[in-house]
N, C-alpha and C positions, 0 to 999 in steps of 0.2 A: 520326310518322304516327298512331300509336295515340292520342295525346293529341287530335289533330284529330278523329278519328272519335268519341271519347268526348265531346268538346265538342259536335259536331254532334248526337249522340244526345241529350245532355242538353238542348240548346237546343230540339230537336224535342219532347221530352217536356214541357218548360216551355211551349212555345207551345200544345201540346195542352191543358195544364192551364189556360192563360189563356182558351182558347176555351170549355172546359167551364165554368169559373167565370163567364165573361162571360155565357154562356147562362143559368146559374142566376140571375145578377143581373137580367138582363132579365126572366126568368120571375117573379121576386119583385116587380119593379116592375109587371109586368103584372097582378098580383093587385089592386093598387090601394089597399090599406089603408095608413094612415100607417106602421104598423110594418114591413110588408113592403117598402114603397117605401124606407124608411130602410135596412133590411137590404140591399135590392137595390143601392142606391147604394154602400153600404159594400163589398159583394161586388165591384162593378165597379171600385172603387179598387184592390183588390189586384192584378188583372191589369195595370193601368196602371203601378203601381209596379214590378211584376215585369218588364214589358216594358222599362221605362226602365233597370232594373238590367241586364237581359240586353244591351240595346243598348250601354250604357256599357262593360260587360265585353268585348263583341265588339270595340268600337272600340279599347279598351286592348290587346287581344291582337293586333289587326291592326297597330297602330302599333309595338308591341314587336317583332313579326315583321319589319316593314320595317327597323327599326333593326338587328336581327340580320343581315338579308340585306346591308345596307349595310356593316356591320362585317365580315361574312364576306368580302365582295368586296374589302375593304381588307386582309384577312389579320389582322384584329385581334380575332377572337373569342377569348374566354378559354378556357383549358383547365381542367377540374376538377382542381385541385391538392390537394384535401382528402384526407387519409389517412383511410381507413375501417377500422373493426374488422371482424372476421370476420362479425358480424351485419349489417354494412352501415351502422352508425351512424358519424357523423363523429367523428373523434378531436378532442377539444376543443383540444389544443395546436396541431394542424394548422390548425384553423379560426381560432384566434387569430392565427396567423402570416399566413395569407392575408388576413384582415380588416385586419390592421395594414398590410400592403402595399397593399391596395386603398384603404383610408382615406387613407394617406399620398399615394397617387397622386391621389386625389380632392381632397385638401386643397391639393396643389401646383397643380392645374389645375381649380378648382371650376366653371369655365364650359365644360368639355369634356364633352359628352354621352357620349363613349366611356368615360370613367373611371366615370361614374355607371352606365352599362350594365354594365360589368365588376363594379362593386360590387354591383349588383342580382343578378347571376348568382352571385356568391359567397354572398350571403345566401340565395338560393334553394337552392343546393347544400347549404347547412348546414341547410335546413329552416326558416329564419326568413322565412316568407311575408309578414307585414306589412311588415317592413323592405325586403324585396325589391321589393314593389309600390311602396312609397314612393320608393325609389331609382330604379325604372324610370319612374315618373311624372315624376320630376325629369329623367331623361335624355330622355324624350319632349318635355317642355317646352323643355329646352335645345336639342334638335334642331330643333324647330319655330321657335325664335327665332334660329338660327344663320344668318348671311348666305348661306352656301353653299346651304342648302335654300330660302331665300326667293327665290333667283334661278331655281329649277327650275320 
């Protein structure tokens, strides 16, 4: 729940920034000199890129949450099996064992979105965000292409 609140707060702050930056861009264009018009257009591009990025991130999170809910309904959500040190850091040997198991599961059934989802969670638990996002994107793609979801 805390993560959802933080995401909403950050998204709200970003939208506020987009509005302020857009206003500055329009004001610069309104001045009418070639230099200020150029800067105004450049300033307007930033909120557009930011809004696109925020939209893509929001869609990614919504899709990942749908997969989590579906997997939870099936009773297949993974449990955090990683051993942690007293400081909270992941024990490397524990992480290697979990990753080996998750990778083997994914290699055995590469077309199963559930395996990719569990691999993404293992990466996230270990703090490897880029690999976690990549694996989750693949799980989302596989889920969207599966015949069971196409019929829904």
